[in-house]
C-alpha positions in Angstrom: 0.0 0.0 0.0 1.3 3.2 -1.0 0.2 6.9 -0.6 -0.4 6.9 -4.3 -2.5 3.7 -4.0 -4.8 5.6 -1.3 -5.1 8.8 -3.3 -6.4 6.6 -6.3 -8.8 4.8 -4.0 -10.1 7.7 -2.0 -9.6 10.8 -3.9 -13.4 11.1 -4.9 -14.2 11.1 -1.3 -11.3 12.5 0.7 -9.1 15.7 -0.1 -5.4 14.8 -0.1 -2.6 17.4 0.4 1.0 17.0 0.5 2.9 19.8 2.4 6.5 20.0 1.6 8.1 21.0 5.1 11.9 21.5 6.1 14.1 19.1 4.1 14.2 15.9 6.2 17.6 14.6 4.8 19.5 17.5 3.7 23.3 17.3 3.1 23.6 20.0 5.7 21.3 18.4 8.2 20.3 14.8 8.9 22.2 13.2 5.7 21.5 9.6 5.3 23.4 9.4 1.9 20.4 9.0 -0.1 20.3 9.1 -3.9 18.7 12.5 -3.8 21.1 14.9 -2.1 20.3 18.6 -1.5 21.1 21.1 1.0 18.1 22.4 3.1 16.6 25.2 1.3 17.2 28.7 2.6 14.7 30.7 0.6 11.1 30.1 -0.3 12.0 30.3 -3.9 14.4 27.4 -3.5 12.1 25.4 -1.0 9.2 25.8 -3.8 11.6 24.3 -6.4 12.8 21.3 -4.3 9.1 20.7 -3.5 8.3 20.8 -7.2 11.1 18.2 -7.9 10.0 16.0 -5.1 6.3 16.1 -6.3 7.7 15.1 -9.9 9.9 12.3 -8.4 7.4 10.7 -6.1 4.5 11.0 -8.7 1.5 10.6 -6.0 -0.8 12.6 -8.2 -1.4 14.9 -5.0 -1.0 18.6 -5.3 2.0 19.6 -3.1 2.0 22.7 -1.1 5.0 24.4 0.6 5.3 25.5 4.2 6.9 28.9 5.1 10.5 29.2 5.9 9.7 29.7 9.6 7.8 26.2 9.5 4.3 26.8 10.9 2.8 23.8 9.6 5.6 21.5 10.4 5.5 23.0 13.9 1.8 22.7 14.6 1.6 19.1 13.5 5.1 18.0 14.7 5.6 16.6 11.2 9.4 16.5 10.7 10.7 14.5 9.2 7.5 13.2 7.8 4.0 12.1 8.9 0.7 11.1 7.7 -2.4 12.9 9.0 -6.1 12.4 8.7 -8.1 15.8 9.4 -11.9 15.7 9.4 -14.2 18.2 8.2 -14.3 19.9 11.8 -10.4 20.3 11.5 -9.9 17.7 14.1 -7.0 15.3 13.6 -8.6 11.8 13.2 -5.5 10.1 12.7 -1.6 10.9 13.3 0.8 8.6 12.2 4.2 8.2 13.8 7.5 10.1 12.7 8.7 8.7 9.4 10.3 7.0 8.0 9.1 4.1 10.2 5.8 5.8 11.3 5.0 6.7 7.6 2.7 3.7 7.1 -0.1 4.3 4.4 -1.8 1.2 5.4 -2.6 2.6 8.7 -3.8 5.7 7.1 -6.1 3.6 5.0 -7.6 2.0 8.2 -8.2 5.2 9.7 -9.8 6.3 6.4 -12.2 3.5 6.3 -13.1 3.8 9.9 -13.8 7.7 9.4 -15.7 7.2 6.3 -18.1 4.6 7.8 -18.7 6.9 10.7 -19.9 9.8 8.5 
């Protein structure tokens, strides 16, 4: 189960957003030696550029938004390095996955989606 699979299965009933936050594995940060090596963007222009590259590479089919440089979304949702959330129509967090990469489990989000959609 991937995020793309979830999007394809649920996009007609659920709004999906990807929000690009501070770079999780930047060369000048938490460098894990991955194939995609970049420095943590130091401007909105560069952050948008990297987010666009990420969107193209991952091909989730989900529109990507970009957090501001002072990271308000990342901070509010404790989202670094990556997390999955399900937020309901009342803006309440219905599901909060664990911090990635180990906590980034689309199958758990699918279970939460199914429970939530059955309850509404």
